[in-house]
C-alpha positions in Angstrom: 22.8 2.4 4.5 21.7 2.9 8.1 18.4 1.4 9.2 15.7 4.0 10.0 12.8 3.5 12.4 9.6 5.3 13.1 8.4 6.2 16.6 5.4 7.9 18.1 5.1 10.0 21.3 2.1 11.5 23.0 2.1 14.7 25.2 -0.9 15.9 27.3 -1.7 19.6 27.3 -4.2 21.7 29.3 -5.2 24.3 26.6 -7.6 24.6 23.7 -6.8 22.7 20.5 -7.0 26.0 18.6 -4.2 27.6 20.7 -2.1 24.4 20.4 -2.6 24.3 16.6 -1.4 27.9 16.2 1.8 26.9 18.1 2.6 23.9 15.8 1.5 25.3 12.5 2.6 29.0 12.3 6.1 30.4 12.0 5.6 32.6 15.0 4.2 29.7 17.1 7.1 27.4 16.0 9.6 30.1 17.0 8.4 30.0 20.6 9.4 26.4 21.2 10.7 24.5 18.1 13.3 26.7 16.4 15.0 30.0 17.0 13.7 31.3 13.7 11.3 30.0 11.0 11.3 31.4 7.5 8.6 30.3 5.1 8.5 30.6 1.3 5.4 28.9 0.0 5.5 25.4 1.3 9.3 25.6 1.9 10.2 26.0 5.6 13.6 26.9 6.9 14.1 26.1 10.6 17.1 27.9 12.2 18.9 27.0 15.4 21.9 29.1 16.5 24.0 29.3 13.3 22.6 26.1 11.6 19.4 25.6 9.6 17.5 22.8 8.0 14.8 23.0 5.3 11.6 21.1 5.2 8.6 20.8 2.9 5.1 21.3 4.4 3.3 18.1 3.3 0.0 18.6 5.1 -1.7 21.3 7.2 -5.2 20.5 8.3 -6.7 23.3 10.4 -6.9 22.4 14.1 -5.8 18.9 13.4 -2.2 18.3 12.3 0.8 19.4 10.4 3.3 17.1 8.6 6.7 18.1 7.4 9.4 16.3 5.4 13.1 17.3 5.9 14.6 18.1 2.5 17.4 15.6 3.1 15.2 12.8 4.6 14.8 9.5 2.9 11.7 9.1 0.8 8.6 8.2 2.9 9.9 9.8 6.1 8.2 12.8 7.8 7.6 14.3 11.1 4.0 15.0 12.2 2.4 16.8 15.0 -1.3 15.8 15.4 -3.8 17.2 17.9 -6.0 14.7 19.6 -9.0 15.5 21.8 -10.3 12.6 23.9 -14.1 12.4 23.4 -14.8 11.3 27.0 -12.4 13.5 29.0 -11.8 16.4 26.6 -8.1 16.0 27.3 -5.9 17.5 24.6 -2.7 15.8 23.4 -0.1 16.2 20.7 0.8 13.0 19.0 4.3 13.1 17.5 5.3 10.8 14.6 8.9 10.9 13.6 11.8 8.9 12.2 15.4 8.4 13.3 18.4 6.1 12.9 17.9 2.7 14.7 19.4 3.0 18.1 18.8 6.7 18.4 15.2 6.5 19.6 16.0 7.5 23.2 18.0 10.6 22.1 15.2 11.7 19.8 12.6 11.1 22.4 14.6 13.3 24.8 14.7 16.1 22.2 10.9 15.9 21.8 10.4 15.8 25.6 12.5 19.0 25.9 10.6 20.7 23.1 7.2 19.8 24.5 8.3 21.0 28.0 9.3 24.3 26.4 6.0 24.5 24.6 4.0 23.8 27.8 6.0 26.5 29.6 5.5 29.1 26.9 1.7 28.6 26.6 1.1 27.9 30.3 -0.4 24.5 29.7 
């Protein structure tokens, strides 16, 4: 069995937390930067890219704070989370990403998140 590791990333945005939360928590928001199409049935999310798809359960959704998903085929205890952080002193808004991957694939996964966050920034002008 391959070893899995968790990793965390942080991305700064210049927009309101409310706008950012809509982009990370709604199917229409996620379709602008994360997947080509997002279908939702209750807490079951289907993320579609080109001709492939992957299903995830929505584990947590706290308004204007964070969303946490678990891929259906992920090992127990794994998830990916997008959390909005507002710095109390500077009012800077960030997204904190928590995710898991196979050991040795951290750089590749970091690049995927970098690309997704760049797309999100571009789409919302932040």
